[in-house]
Every structure is written in structure tokens, then in C-alpha cells.
N, C-alpha and C positions, 0 to 999 in steps of 0.2 A: 299880533295886536289883532288883528283882522279875526280871527280863530277865537278870538276869545270876544267878540262882541256873537261870533256865528252862533256862536253856542249858546252864551246868553238871551239872543236872541232865542234857537230855538225852545231852549226852558220858558220862559216865559209866555209865551206862545201856545205850548203846551198845558200849563199848569195845571190847569184844571183836566190834567190826566196823571202829568205825573207828579203831583200832592199829592190826593189819592195813594199812587198806589204807592210808594213813600211811605204809605199810615199804613200798609194794607202786608211791605216786606216786615215793616218795623211788629206792626202787631202779630204775624206770623216768627218775627225771630224770638219775647215774646214769647208765645204760647211752647211752645217745640222745647222752650230752656225752666217752664212749669213741669209742665210735665216728664220732663227728663229725668230720672232715677241712676248714679252708676251704681249700686248699689243691686241694681233692682238680679243684676243674673250670682250674685254674692252668693246674695241672697237665700237664693231657688236652692241654687245647687248646698248649702251649709244645710238653712233647714229640709231637704231633703235626707240629706246625710245622715241627720237628725232624724225622723221621721224611723230607718233604717236602722242606728242601731239602739234606738230602745225596743222596737221590734227582737232585729237578730242581735243581739249583743255582741255572740261570742265571732260575729261576722266583722269585726268592729273595723278589721288590719285591710278589709277587700273592702268597703265601705268608702275607707275615708280618703282610695285612689280617683274619689268624681270629684271630692273636693281643689279645692281653684288653686293656681300650684303655687299658691304664698303661703299658705295653708300646709299643700303637703310638707313639702320642705324642712317645713314645720318636726308635719310626725314624724318624720323620718329623720333628724334633731334626735325630736324623745326616743323612737325606739332606740336609736345609736349610742345613746348619753346617757345615763345614767339616772334621772329625778324618774321619784317615786308617783306622778302624779303628769301629768299634759298640761295643769293650767300652772303648773312649774315650768313653761317651753313655750304652750301657746301664747301670740297675745297679737291681738284688732291691729290691720293691719289697712289703714285708711288707704284710697283711693280719690285722684284726685277729682275735684269740680272742676273740667273745663265746662266753656261757653261752646256749646252746638250754634252752627252757622252764621261763624266772623267771619267768614269770605263772606258774605250775603252783607252781613251787617255796614260792615267795611267799605262793600256797592253803595249801599243806601246810605251810611255815613258822606261816601267823597260827593255824591246827587243832589241830596241835599243841603249840604256846605255847600252849593256852589249858588243860592240864592243869598247867601252871602253876599256873593261878591254883587250878584244884582240888586240888595239891596242897596250897594255902596255907589252900584251908579244910577238907583234910580230911590231915592230917597223919602219918595212917593209910596210905595209899597211894601208900608207895615208888616199887614199881614205873612209877609215872609220873616222878619224877622219875628215876627211871634212865633211862628208854627216851628225855628230851630231853637225858642227857647224847649215849646212844647216835647217837643226832640230828645233832647238832651236831657229834657229835667225826666221824659216816660223814660230811656235811655238806661241815667240813675237808679229810677225808682226801678230797674229790673232786675239789676246786677243788687241790689241791697237785698231785693224780693229772692234775687233766685241762693244769692248771703246764703236765708237763713230755711228757706224748703231744702239746703244741701245737708245745713248743719237737722236738722227732723231726720232726716232720713240718714245720719247717718246715727245717730242715735238709735234709730229701730233698728239699724245694719251690727250697731257693740249688741242689743237685745238679742237679734238673734245670736250673732256668737257668742255672745255669754252665755243664753242655753245648748249652746253646743257643745261649749268646754265642758258644762254642768256635767250634761251625759256620757260624752267621752269621757269622764272619771267616773262615773261611774261602771261604763261597759268594764272600765279594764280595771275598778278594785272589783266588784265580780268574778271576771275571768281570771283573778287574782285568788280569791279566795273559791274556788274554782276548782285552782291548776290540785292541791296535794289528792281532793277529790279525786279525782281524773286518772290524777298518777298510781294512787291505790285500785280503781276500777278498772284499769289498763291494765296492769299487771297481771292482776286475777283472768283476764280472756285470758291472757298472750301463753298464762300455765292450765290454763283449760286448754287451747291452742295444740300444746306439746301433747295429750294425751292421743292429739287424733294423729292421723297417715300423715310424717309429712311428703307435704307436693308439692308446688307450684302456689293451688288456691288456699293452701294455710301462709302460706310467706308473703299473699296478697293480701289477702286477710289481717294479717296483723301489723303488713300494714294503711292499710284503711284507716284500722285502730288510733295509730297512732295522730294518723293527722283531723279524725272524725274530735280525737277530744284533747286538740288543741293543744298538743303534745312539743309544740314546731319551736316555741321560744325558750325564754329560761328555767333553767330547775336546779333543784337543791345538789346539792353531792350527794343524799339518804335518794333520791327522788332518783337519781340519774342510776347509784347503785340498783334498786332494785328491779332497774325497765334493762338494766344491763346485763339483770341476774336471770332475769326471767327471756331475753333475748338469747343470752343464749344456751339457754336450758334448746331451745330453741333450734338454734342451729347446730346442736349436738345430738336433736336427733333426729334432723335431716343427713349429716353423717355419714351418722350409723342403717340410714338408709338401704 
């Protein structure tokens, strides 16, 4: 009981300092939570990848490696599956909206609550009771406002994600459409290499052609047959040399 009176005497003696301090800490708590955006980093990464895919769609597989981890896993699921479009696999992953500076607020709330005890011992100090009402009303408004702001951020993040998936579908579709043309062009160039003197430089050029044309993915049986024929001709010329 003695310690309670010591604490109460202290907070009532220095209430002109402690009450403004509590108000400032609550204001800091409000500002930090109003300014936070849990999707900021995600949006930055997704928007960067989207711009790169728009400019260089043939390097899509390289760019997606810089996506957030959740979407990298979805890309691997797409490449390892049989889906025709990434949009059939990709889905928006929400991020939990946690309050920042929660420990600071708990400390502030405990300190503020001591003035309820002070009011119980001295009911003439109605200003302590009014301060309590204002404090908890402000906290309630902060949590409601924070929830609404979080919904706006999530809506914006969904728009960024939707644009990314749209560009990803377009890039994959463009790559699939260009694949037959790339095969024909590559086969033609490899056959031209067959006419050259078979050296290591010729084989390195053939390997470079396969890589540059993006032919490391899936191919039809007919496309694979043409490539095998051209490469077999190159190997035969090398063995005869």
C-alpha cells in the first residue's frame, strides 16, 4: 500500500509533465501506424518486375527471381505444372497489417491507467477521468482509421498485382507464339554452321544460338526432331574432321 501511495504521489505531482508526455506518445503511435504500408516493399518489387517484363519479355524467367518469395513459389508452380497461363496459378497474397510500436503503446496505456487509480483516491480530479476517456477514444479511432487505410493499401496492391499478372500472361503468350519461328530460324543457322570448318568455336556458337533463342523450354516433337537433325549433322561433320 505504501508503494501505491508513492507512485500516486509521483504521478499527481508531475502530472503536468506526464500527461503531455502520454499525449505525445499516443500521437507518435498514431503517426507511425498511419504512415506505414505493409505492401510498400512488395509493390516496389512487383512494379519493378512488371516494367522489366514489358521491356524485355524474353527475359521473364530471369526477372521473376526478384519477386517476393510468395510469388516466386507460384512461378515455380506454374513452370512445373501444366497451366496454359500464369493467371491460372498466380493469386494475390495478402500481408498481415500489424500495429507498429505496440510495446510503446502498452507502456503508455499502463501509465495512463494509473490516473484512474489516482481519480479513485481523489474524485475531485475529474480531469484525470476526462483524460482517460479521450485517450481510449483516440486509440479506438486510430485502430478504425488504421484498418481503413490498410484496406486502401491492399486495394492498391491488388491493382499492382493484377497488372503484373496481365503482363506476365502477355510475355508468356508472346514467347510461346515466337517459339516455332525461333526453332525454324535456329535450325537454319545451325545448318549454316555445318558448312563451316568444325571447331570448338562453331560448337560454342551453336550452343549460344540455342540459349539466345530461348529454346531451353518445352518443344513439340516436330521441333525437337528438326533441332536434333541439325545438331546431328554438326556432330557428324565434327567426327569426320
